[in-house]
N, CA, C, O and the ligand as a Tripos MOL2 file, in Angstrom:
@<TRIPOS>MOLECULE
protein
  217   215    55     0     0
PROTEIN
NO_CHARGES

@<TRIPOS>ATOM
      1 N           0.8440   -1.1990    0.0000 N.3       1 MET1
      2 CA          0.0000    0.0000    0.0000 C.3       1 MET1
      3 C           0.8700    1.2360    0.0000 C.2       1 MET1
      4 O           1.8280    1.3240    0.7680 O.2       1 MET1
      5 N           0.5570    2.1620   -0.8260 N.am      2 SER2
      6 CA          1.2900    3.4210   -0.8360 C.3       2 SER2
      7 C           0.6200    4.3930    0.1170 C.2       2 SER2
      8 O          -0.6050    4.5050    0.1500 O.2       2 SER2
      9 N           1.4170    5.0770    0.8730 N.am      3 SER3
     10 CA          0.8590    6.0180    1.8350 C.3       3 SER3
     11 C           0.9830    7.4350    1.3090 C.2       3 SER3
     12 O           2.0330    7.8570    0.8250 O.2       3 SER3
     13 N          -0.1140    8.1470    1.4190 N.am      4 GLN4
     14 CA         -0.1140    9.5360    0.9850 C.3       4 GLN4
     15 C           0.1210   10.4300    2.1850 C.2       4 GLN4
     16 O          -0.4460   10.2160    3.2560 O.2       4 GLN4
     17 N           0.9420   11.4110    1.9990 N.am      5 LYS5
     18 CA          1.1630   12.3470    3.0910 C.3       5 LYS5
     19 C           0.0620   13.3980    3.0800 C.2       5 LYS5
     20 O          -0.1960   14.0530    2.0700 O.2       5 LYS5
     21 N          -0.5670   13.5330    4.2160 N.am      6 GLN6
     22 CA         -1.6300   14.5080    4.3290 C.3       6 GLN6
     23 C          -1.4330   15.3110    5.5990 C.2       6 GLN6
     24 O          -0.4780   15.0860    6.3430 O.2       6 GLN6
     25 N          -2.3060   16.2170    5.8400 N.am      7 THR7
     26 CA         -2.2030   16.9990    7.0620 C.3       7 THR7
     27 C          -2.5500   16.1220    8.2650 C.2       7 THR7
     28 O          -3.1430   15.0520    8.1200 O.2       7 THR7
     29 N          -2.1770   16.5850    9.4340 N.am      8 ALA8
     30 CA         -2.3290   15.7790   10.6420 C.3       8 ALA8
     31 C          -3.7860   15.4010   10.8830 C.2       8 ALA8
     32 O          -4.0710   14.3010   11.3550 O.2       8 ALA8
     33 N          -4.6940   16.2920   10.5650 N.am      9 ASN9
     34 CA         -6.1040   16.0340   10.8260 C.3       9 ASN9
     35 C          -6.6510   14.9140    9.9480 C.2       9 ASN9
     36 O          -7.6120   14.2350   10.3110 O.2       9 ASN9
     37 N          -6.0400   14.7390    8.8180 N.am     10 ASP10
     38 CA         -6.5460   13.7320    7.8980 C.3      10 ASP10
     39 C          -5.8380   12.3900    8.0550 C.2      10 ASP10
     40 O          -6.1590   11.4220    7.3650 O.2      10 ASP10
     41 N          -4.9010   12.3470    8.9430 N.am     11 GLU11
     42 CA         -4.1000   11.1400    9.0580 C.3      11 GLU11
     43 C          -4.9530    9.9500    9.4600 C.2      11 GLU11
     44 O          -5.7330   10.0250   10.4090 O.2      11 GLU11
     45 N          -4.8060    8.8860    8.7530 N.am     12 GLY12
     46 CA         -5.5240    7.6720    9.0830 C.3      12 GLY12
     47 C          -6.9660    7.6530    8.6130 C.2      12 GLY12
     48 O          -7.6950    6.6930    8.8610 O.2      12 GLY12
     49 N          -7.3750    8.7120    7.9350 N.am     13 LEU13
     50 CA         -8.7620    8.7690    7.4960 C.3      13 LEU13
     51 C          -8.9260    8.0390    6.1650 C.2      13 LEU13
     52 O          -8.2110    8.2950    5.1960 O.2      13 LEU13
     53 N          -9.8800    7.1350    6.1530 N.am     14 SER14
     54 CA        -10.1490    6.4390    4.9070 C.3      14 SER14
     55 C         -11.6160    6.0430    4.8630 C.2      14 SER14
     56 O         -12.2870    5.9660    5.8930 O.2      14 SER14
     57 N         -12.0940    5.7980    3.6730 N.am     15 CYS15
     58 CA        -13.4900    5.4380    3.4880 C.3      15 CYS15
     59 C         -13.8180    4.1470    4.2310 C.2      15 CYS15
     60 O         -13.0590    3.1800    4.1730 O.2      15 CYS15
     61 N         -14.9490    4.1360    4.9250 N.am     16 HIS16
     62 CA        -15.3230    2.9560    5.7010 C.3      16 HIS16
     63 C         -15.7620    1.8110    4.8030 C.2      16 HIS16
     64 O         -15.6940    0.6410    5.1790 O.2      16 HIS16
     65 N         -16.2040    2.1670    3.6310 N.am     17 THR17
     66 CA        -16.7370    1.1450    2.7430 C.3      17 THR17
     67 C         -15.6630    0.5100    1.8680 C.2      17 THR17
     68 O         -15.5460   -0.7130    1.7960 O.2      17 THR17
     69 N         -14.8900    1.3490    1.2140 N.am     18 CYS18
     70 CA        -13.9370    0.8170    0.2420 C.3      18 CYS18
     71 C         -12.4870    1.0590    0.6290 C.2      18 CYS18
     72 O         -11.5810    0.5260   -0.0110 O.2      18 CYS18
     73 N         -12.2570    1.8460    1.6560 N.am     19 GLY19
     74 CA        -10.8950    2.0600    2.1170 C.3      19 GLY19
     75 C         -10.1280    3.1080    1.3400 C.2      19 GLY19
     76 O          -8.9470    3.3400    1.5990 O.2      19 GLY19
     77 N         -10.7830    3.7320    0.4020 N.am     20 TYR20
     78 CA        -10.1410    4.7670   -0.3890 C.3      20 TYR20
     79 C          -9.7600    5.9460    0.4940 C.2      20 TYR20
     80 O         -10.4980    6.3220    1.4050 O.2      20 TYR20
     81 N          -8.6070    6.5190    0.2130 N.am     21 ARG21
     82 CA         -8.0800    7.5080    1.1430 C.3      21 ARG21
     83 C          -8.2250    8.9410    0.6590 C.2      21 ARG21
     84 O          -7.8520    9.8730    1.3720 O.2      21 ARG21
     85 N          -8.7470    9.1270   -0.5080 N.am     22 HIS22
     86 CA         -8.8960   10.4940   -1.0060 C.3      22 HIS22
     87 C         -10.3230   10.9670   -0.7630 C.2      22 HIS22
     88 O         -11.2450   10.6350   -1.5090 O.2      22 HIS22
     89 N         -10.4790   11.7420    0.2870 N.am     23 LEU23
     90 CA        -11.8180   12.1480    0.7080 C.3      23 LEU23
     91 C         -11.9030   13.6660    0.7800 C.2      23 LEU23
     92 O         -11.7030   14.2520    1.8440 O.2      23 LEU23
     93 N         -12.1960   14.2980   -0.3380 N.am     24 PRO24
     94 CA        -12.2850   15.7500   -0.3360 C.3      24 PRO24
     95 C         -13.4610   16.2530    0.4950 C.2      24 PRO24
     96 O         -14.4940   15.5910    0.5920 O.2      24 PRO24
     97 N         -13.2960   17.4100    1.0820 N.am     25 VAL25
     98 CA        -14.3280   17.9910    1.9330 C.3      25 VAL25
     99 C         -15.4060   18.6380    1.0710 C.2      25 VAL25
    100 O         -15.1170   19.4770    0.2180 O.2      25 VAL25
    101 N         -16.6320   18.2410    1.3060 N.am     26 LEU26
    102 CA        -17.7490   18.8630    0.5940 C.3      26 LEU26
    103 C         -18.0800   20.2080    1.2230 C.2      26 LEU26
    104 O         -18.1790   21.2320    0.5460 O.2      26 LEU26
    105 N         -18.2470   20.1730    2.5310 N.am     27 TYR27
    106 CA        -18.4740   21.4110    3.2510 C.3      27 TYR27
    107 C         -18.1500   21.2080    4.7140 C.2      27 TYR27
    108 O         -18.0630   20.0800    5.1990 O.2      27 TYR27
    109 N         -17.9720   22.3190    5.4090 N.am     28 ALA28
    110 CA        -17.6720   22.2560    6.8300 C.3      28 ALA28
    111 C         -18.6750   23.1180    7.5690 C.2      28 ALA28
    112 O         -19.0450   24.2060    7.1280 O.2      28 ALA28
    113 N         -19.1020   22.5970    8.7000 N.am     29 ARG29
    114 CA        -20.0610   23.3500    9.5080 C.3      29 ARG29
    115 C         -19.4460   23.6020   10.8790 C.2      29 ARG29
    116 O         -18.9690   22.6840   11.5470 O.2      29 ARG29
    117 N         -19.4680   24.8290   11.2650 N.am     30 ARG30
    118 CA        -18.8160   25.1850   12.5070 C.3      30 ARG30
    119 C         -19.8170   25.2160   13.6470 C.2      30 ARG30
    120 O         -20.8370   25.9010   13.5760 O.2      30 ARG30
    121 N         -19.5190   24.4730   14.6880 N.am     31 GLY31
    122 CA        -20.3570   24.4740   15.8780 C.3      31 GLY31
    123 C         -19.7210   25.2900   16.9660 C.2      31 GLY31
    124 O         -18.8090   26.0800   16.7190 O.2      31 GLY31
    125 N         -20.2070   25.0970   18.1760 N.am     32 LEU32
    126 CA        -19.6710   25.8620   19.2930 C.3      32 LEU32
    127 C         -18.2400   25.4640   19.6080 C.2      32 LEU32
    128 O         -17.3660   26.3150   19.7730 O.2      32 LEU32
    129 N         -18.0170   24.1830   19.6860 N.am     33 ARG33
    130 CA        -16.6950   23.7180   20.1040 C.3      33 ARG33
    131 C         -16.0460   22.8000   19.1040 C.2      33 ARG33
    132 O         -14.9490   22.2930   19.3350 O.2      33 ARG33
    133 N         -16.7080   22.5850   18.0070 N.am     34 MET34
    134 CA        -16.1160   21.6820   17.0250 C.3      34 MET34
    135 C         -16.5260   22.0580   15.6120 C.2      34 MET34
    136 O         -17.4940   22.7810   15.3780 O.2      34 MET34
    137 N         -15.7680   21.5490   14.7180 N.am     35 ILE35
    138 CA        -16.0890   21.7350   13.3070 C.3      35 ILE35
    139 C         -16.4200   20.3740   12.7180 C.2      35 ILE35
    140 O         -15.6700   19.4110   12.8800 O.2      35 ILE35
    141 N         -17.5260   20.3100   12.0480 N.am     36 ARG36
    142 CA        -17.8830   19.0730   11.3610 C.3      36 ARG36
    143 C         -17.5660   19.2240    9.8930 C.2      36 ARG36
    144 O         -17.9890   20.1840    9.2490 O.2      36 ARG36
    145 N         -16.8390   18.2960    9.3800 N.am     37 ARG37
    146 CA        -16.5270   18.3120    7.9590 C.3      37 ARG37
    147 C         -17.1900   17.1190    7.3020 C.2      37 ARG37
    148 O         -17.0430   15.9800    7.7440 O.2      37 ARG37
    149 N         -17.9070   17.3980    6.2580 N.am     38 VAL38
    150 CA        -18.5220   16.3160    5.5090 C.3      38 VAL38
    151 C         -17.6670   16.0480    4.2850 C.2      38 VAL38
    152 O         -17.4370   16.9390    3.4670 O.2      38 VAL38
    153 N         -17.2110   14.8420    4.1710 N.am     39 ARG39
    154 CA        -16.3630   14.4500    3.0600 C.3      39 ARG39
    155 C         -17.0700   13.4170    2.2070 C.2      39 ARG39
    156 O         -17.9700   12.7140    2.6650 O.2      39 ARG39
    157 N         -16.6540   13.3430    0.9910 N.am     40 GLU40
    158 CA        -17.2490   12.3510    0.1090 C.3      40 GLU40
    159 C         -16.1520   11.5410   -0.5550 C.2      40 GLU40
    160 O         -15.1990   12.0840   -1.1130 O.2      40 GLU40
    161 N         -16.3100   10.2450   -0.4820 N.am     41 CYS41
    162 CA        -15.3390    9.3480   -1.1030 C.3      41 CYS41
    163 C         -15.4100    9.4850   -2.6160 C.2      41 CYS41
    164 O         -16.4840    9.4400   -3.2160 O.2      41 CYS41
    165 N         -14.2540    9.6530   -3.2060 N.am     42 ARG42
    166 CA        -14.2130    9.8100   -4.6630 C.3      42 ARG42
    167 C         -14.4100    8.4790   -5.3670 C.2      42 ARG42
    168 O         -14.6600    8.4230   -6.5710 O.2      42 ARG42
    169 N         -14.2960    7.4350   -4.6110 N.am     43 HIS43
    170 CA        -14.3370    6.1170   -5.2250 C.3      43 HIS43
    171 C         -15.7590    5.5580   -5.2430 C.2      43 HIS43
    172 O         -16.2460    5.1300   -6.2890 O.2      43 HIS43
    173 N         -16.4180    5.5610   -4.0940 N.am     44 CYS44
    174 CA        -17.7400    4.9340   -4.0070 C.3      44 CYS44
    175 C         -18.8470    5.9400   -3.6890 C.2      44 CYS44
    176 O         -20.0280    5.5940   -3.7270 O.2      44 CYS44
    177 N         -18.4730    7.1770   -3.3770 N.am     45 GLY45
    178 CA        -19.4810    8.2000   -3.1670 C.3      45 GLY45
    179 C         -20.0480    8.2700   -1.7690 C.2      45 GLY45
    180 O         -20.9410    9.0720   -1.4920 O.2      45 GLY45
    181 N         -19.5410    7.4440   -0.8980 N.am     46 ARG46
    182 CA        -20.0440    7.4580    0.4700 C.3      46 ARG46
    183 C         -19.6260    8.7410    1.1890 C.2      46 ARG46
    184 O         -18.5070    9.2260    1.0220 O.2      46 ARG46
    185 N         -20.5290    9.2700    1.9770 N.am     47 ARG47
    186 CA        -20.2140   10.4820    2.7240 C.3      47 ARG47
    187 C         -19.7480   10.1250    4.1310 C.2      47 ARG47
    188 O         -20.3000    9.2470    4.7950 O.2      47 ARG47
    189 N         -18.7360   10.8240    4.5460 N.am     48 ILE48
    190 CA        -18.1530   10.5730    5.8640 C.3      48 ILE48
    191 C         -18.0590   11.8910    6.5950 C.2      48 ILE48
    192 O         -17.5330   12.8710    6.0670 O.2      48 ILE48
    193 N         -18.5740   11.9150    7.8180 N.am     49 THR49
    194 CA        -18.5110   13.1360    8.6140 C.3      49 THR49
    195 C         -17.4080   13.0060    9.6540 C.2      49 THR49
    196 O         -17.3410   12.0240   10.3930 O.2      49 THR49
    197 N         -16.5560   14.0030    9.6980 N.am     50 THR50
    198 CA        -15.5170   14.0120   10.7170 C.3      50 THR50
    199 C         -15.7210   15.2170   11.6110 C.2      50 THR50
    200 O         -16.2320   16.2510   11.1810 O.2      50 THR50
    201 N         -15.3200   15.0710   12.8430 N.am     51 ARG51
    202 CA        -15.4690   16.1650   13.7950 C.3      51 ARG51
    203 C         -14.1010   16.5520   14.3380 C.2      51 ARG51
    204 O         -13.2780   15.7010   14.6750 O.2      51 ARG51
    205 N         -13.8890   17.8360   14.4120 N.am     52 GLU52
    206 CA        -12.6260   18.3200   14.9570 C.3      52 GLU52
    207 C         -12.9000   19.3290   16.0500 C.2      52 GLU52
    208 O         -13.7980   20.1640   15.9380 O.2      52 GLU52
    209 N         -12.1350   19.2430   17.0790 N.am     53 ARG53
    210 CA        -12.2620   20.2400   18.1470 C.3      53 ARG53
    211 C         -11.5830   21.5170   17.7230 C.2      53 ARG53
    212 O         -10.5370   21.5020   17.0730 O.2      53 ARG53
    213 N         -12.1880   22.6150   18.0970 N.am     54 VAL54
    214 CA        -11.6190   23.9070   17.7700 C.3      54 VAL54
    215 C         -10.5540   24.2690   18.8110 C.2      54 VAL54
    216 O          -9.9400   25.3320   18.7230 O.2      54 VAL54
    217 ZN        -15.3780    4.6670   -0.6730 Zn       55 ZN55
@<TRIPOS>BOND
     1     1     2 1
     2     2     3 1
     3     3     4 2
     4     3     5 am
     5     5     6 1
     6     6     7 1
     7     7     8 2
     8     7     9 am
     9     9    10 1
    10    10    11 1
    11    11    12 2
    12    11    13 am
    13    13    14 1
    14    14    15 1
    15    15    16 2
    16    15    17 am
    17    17    18 1
    18    18    19 1
    19    19    20 2
    20    19    21 am
    21    21    22 1
    22    22    23 1
    23    23    24 2
    24    23    25 am
    25    25    26 1
    26    26    27 1
    27    27    28 2
    28    27    29 am
    29    29    30 1
    30    30    31 1
    31    31    32 2
    32    31    33 am
    33    33    34 1
    34    34    35 1
    35    35    36 2
    36    35    37 am
    37    37    38 1
    38    38    39 1
    39    39    40 2
    40    39    41 am
    41    41    42 1
    42    42    43 1
    43    43    44 2
    44    43    45 am
    45    45    46 1
    46    46    47 1
    47    47    48 2
    48    47    49 am
    49    49    50 1
    50    50    51 1
    51    51    52 2
    52    51    53 am
    53    53    54 1
    54    54    55 1
    55    55    56 2
    56    55    57 am
    57    57    58 1
    58    58    59 1
    59    59    60 2
    60    59    61 am
    61    61    62 1
    62    62    63 1
    63    63    64 2
    64    63    65 am
    65    65    66 1
    66    66    67 1
    67    67    68 2
    68    67    69 am
    69    69    70 1
    70    70    71 1
    71    71    72 2
    72    71    73 am
    73    73    74 1
    74    74    75 1
    75    75    76 2
    76    75    77 am
    77    77    78 1
    78    78    79 1
    79    79    80 2
    80    79    81 am
    81    81    82 1
    82    82    83 1
    83    83    84 2
    84    83    85 am
    85    85    86 1
    86    86    87 1
    87    87    88 2
    88    87    89 am
    89    89    90 1
    90    90    91 1
    91    91    92 2
    92    91    93 am
    93    93    94 1
    94    94    95 1
    95    95    96 2
    96    95    97 am
    97    97    98 1
    98    98    99 1
    99    99   100 2
   100    99   101 am
   101   101   102 1
   102   102   103 1
   103   103   104 2
   104   103   105 am
   105   105   106 1
   106   106   107 1
   107   107   108 2
   108   107   109 am
   109   109   110 1
   110   110   111 1
   111   111   112 2
   112   111   113 am
   113   113   114 1
   114   114   115 1
   115   115   116 2
   116   115   117 am
   117   117   118 1
   118   118   119 1
   119   119   120 2
   120   119   121 am
   121   121   122 1
   122   122   123 1
   123   123   124 2
   124   123   125 am
   125   125   126 1
   126   126   127 1
   127   127   128 2
   128   127   129 am
   129   129   130 1
   130   130   131 1
   131   131   132 2
   132   131   133 am
   133   133   134 1
   134   134   135 1
   135   135   136 2
   136   135   137 am
   137   137   138 1
   138   138   139 1
   139   139   140 2
   140   139   141 am
   141   141   142 1
   142   142   143 1
   143   143   144 2
   144   143   145 am
   145   145   146 1
   146   146   147 1
   147   147   148 2
   148   147   149 am
   149   149   150 1
   150   150   151 1
   151   151   152 2
   152   151   153 am
   153   153   154 1
   154   154   155 1
   155   155   156 2
   156   155   157 am
   157   157   158 1
   158   158   159 1
   159   159   160 2
   160   159   161 am
   161   161   162 1
   162   162   163 1
   163   163   164 2
   164   163   165 am
   165   165   166 1
   166   166   167 1
   167   167   168 2
   168   167   169 am
   169   169   170 1
   170   170   171 1
   171   171   172 2
   172   171   173 am
   173   173   174 1
   174   174   175 1
   175   175   176 2
   176   175   177 am
   177   177   178 1
   178   178   179 1
   179   179   180 2
   180   179   181 am
   181   181   182 1
   182   182   183 1
   183   183   184 2
   184   183   185 am
   185   185   186 1
   186   186   187 1
   187   187   188 2
   188   187   189 am
   189   189   190 1
   190   190   191 1
   191   191   192 2
   192   191   193 am
   193   193   194 1
   194   194   195 1
   195   195   196 2
   196   195   197 am
   197   197   198 1
   198   198   199 1
   199   199   200 2
   200   199   201 am
   201   201   202 1
   202   202   203 1
   203   203   204 2
   204   203   205 am
   205   205   206 1
   206   206   207 1
   207   207   208 2
   208   207   209 am
   209   209   210 1
   210   210   211 1
   211   211   212 2
   212   211   213 am
   213   213   214 1
   214   214   215 1
   215   215   216 2
@<TRIPOS>SUBSTRUCTURE
     1 MET1         2 RESIDUE 1 A MET
     2 SER2         6 RESIDUE 1 A SER
     3 SER3        10 RESIDUE 1 A SER
     4 GLN4        14 RESIDUE 1 A GLN
     5 LYS5        18 RESIDUE 1 A LYS
     6 GLN6        22 RESIDUE 1 A GLN
     7 THR7        26 RESIDUE 1 A THR
     8 ALA8        30 RESIDUE 1 A ALA
     9 ASN9        34 RESIDUE 1 A ASN
    10 ASP10       38 RESIDUE 1 A ASP
    11 GLU11       42 RESIDUE 1 A GLU
    12 GLY12       46 RESIDUE 1 A GLY
    13 LEU13       50 RESIDUE 1 A LEU
    14 SER14       54 RESIDUE 1 A SER
    15 CYS15       58 RESIDUE 1 A CYS
    16 HIS16       62 RESIDUE 1 A HIS
    17 THR17       66 RESIDUE 1 A THR
    18 CYS18       70 RESIDUE 1 A CYS
    19 GLY19       74 RESIDUE 1 A GLY
    20 TYR20       78 RESIDUE 1 A TYR
    21 ARG21       82 RESIDUE 1 A ARG
    22 HIS22       86 RESIDUE 1 A HIS
    23 LEU23       90 RESIDUE 1 A LEU
    24 PRO24       94 RESIDUE 1 A PRO
    25 VAL25       98 RESIDUE 1 A VAL
    26 LEU26      102 RESIDUE 1 A LEU
    27 TYR27      106 RESIDUE 1 A TYR
    28 ALA28      110 RESIDUE 1 A ALA
    29 ARG29      114 RESIDUE 1 A ARG
    30 ARG30      118 RESIDUE 1 A ARG
    31 GLY31      122 RESIDUE 1 A GLY
    32 LEU32      126 RESIDUE 1 A LEU
    33 ARG33      130 RESIDUE 1 A ARG
    34 MET34      134 RESIDUE 1 A MET
    35 ILE35      138 RESIDUE 1 A ILE
    36 ARG36      142 RESIDUE 1 A ARG
    37 ARG37      146 RESIDUE 1 A ARG
    38 VAL38      150 RESIDUE 1 A VAL
    39 ARG39      154 RESIDUE 1 A ARG
    40 GLU40      158 RESIDUE 1 A GLU
    41 CYS41      162 RESIDUE 1 A CYS
    42 ARG42      166 RESIDUE 1 A ARG
    43 HIS43      170 RESIDUE 1 A HIS
    44 CYS44      174 RESIDUE 1 A CYS
    45 GLY45      178 RESIDUE 1 A GLY
    46 ARG46      182 RESIDUE 1 A ARG
    47 ARG47      186 RESIDUE 1 A ARG
    48 ILE48      190 RESIDUE 1 A ILE
    49 THR49      194 RESIDUE 1 A THR
    50 THR50      198 RESIDUE 1 A THR
    51 ARG51      202 RESIDUE 1 A ARG
    52 GLU52      206 RESIDUE 1 A GLU
    53 ARG53      210 RESIDUE 1 A ARG
    54 VAL54      214 RESIDUE 1 A VAL
    55 ZN55       217 GROUP 0 **** ****
């Protein structure tokens, strides 16, 4: 497996369905203490929501 270098927040993130690692952010929603990013797998189209603390 080839590993792609990404930013720290994206490290280890991969599609739950197909394992594809290229998950561009569709949009981000900012909450009180966290940011939710909705990503979409380029391979199978599955959407994945990630949460980050501010
Ligand atoms: Zn996928």
